[in-house]
C-alpha positions, 0 to 999 in steps of 0.5 A: 500500500502506498502511504500518500502525501502532498510532499512526494518524498514523504510518500512510501510504498510499504508492500509491493515488490521492487521492479529491479532487485538490488542483486540484479544480475548477481543472484549467485554472488554470496558475500561474507556476513561481515562488511566494513563500509569504509569511506577512506579513499586509497587506504582501503585499496592499499590495504586490500592489495597488501593483504591479498584481498580477493575482488569478489565483484565489481559494482558497476556505475556510470561514473566509476566501478567499485571493487568489492573486496573479501579479506580471507582471515584465519577466523572468517572472511570480511567484506571490505568496500570503499563506497561512493559518497552521498546517500543515494549512491552509497545506499544503492551499493549498501542494498546490493551488499546486504542482498548478497549476504552482508548482514553485520555492517560497520561503516566508518568515515569523516564528519564535519563538526557543528560544535567545538570538537577537535580534529581526529576525535572519534564519535559513535552516532546513536541516532541520525537526523534524516536530512537526506532523501534516500532513507524515505524510500526505505522507511516511513517518514520520521525526523530521526532514525535510531541506530541499532543497539547491538553494533553500537555496543560492539563499537564502544567495547572495541574502543574501550579495549583500545583505550581510545576516547570517544563520545556518542552523538546525534549526527545530521545526515544531509545531501546538500553540503553547500546548503549547510547555511549559518542559521541551519547549522545553529538550528541543528546544533540547538536540537542536539546534532553535534556533527554532520555527514551525508549517509548515516541515516540512509544507510541505517534505513536501508539495513533495517529495511533489508534485515541487516544490523548497521553501526557507524563510527566517525572521526572529525574532519572540517569544522562548521562550529564558527559559522563566520569562518569555515575551517577545512583543517586537514580533513581528518587525514591522520585518522584514515589508516587508524579508522580502517584498522579499528573497523576491522577489529570491531568486525572481528569482535562482532559475534 
């Protein structure tokens, strides 16, 4: 049944089947249960090459293709992917991965700060404000999506085992980073969002719709805390390799 609304993005089909299935053309592809969805650039590809990862699939898009790696470890295999940024592209890839077998997904990437938080700090979102459009195709409309408690707990326990400081947070997921206006930044901060990124709420909605568990951790990059002067800083580059290794450790401890 279609839940109708005057605003098209708030309309939702809760029952009929998709015309194109997420694993279309790859029905026989079986991926590992655990997946690290890492917005970390070349660090991902370098790690995959250094550890003789198998390229299980090439996810084809019109702009570029995404390698779906499998790390063959002693205990179990782990899927490793460097996704395209932005909720629509990243979520399409996520839908594909989940439908091919990934059921425990940890995402990691950078975020901008709205509050006065230093660069290269780690945060664990517990909920995301749905300021993007993609999540509304996977779940009925709501202001926030609460992230799954189980992966949050696994992430937190791994950070504690490494004696690595972190804080939990509410993140603002938005498609239009050039429309993060000064007044909107203040408004989001007032309602409890301390960081901003582009994909968390959509990825969480996709995984919930498809029956996978999803968690994410973030590291701080640029700063919007001073609305009068944007600060690119070093965009969290010092955290990329550390974040990749942490993500893999989190998945190894995820029972």
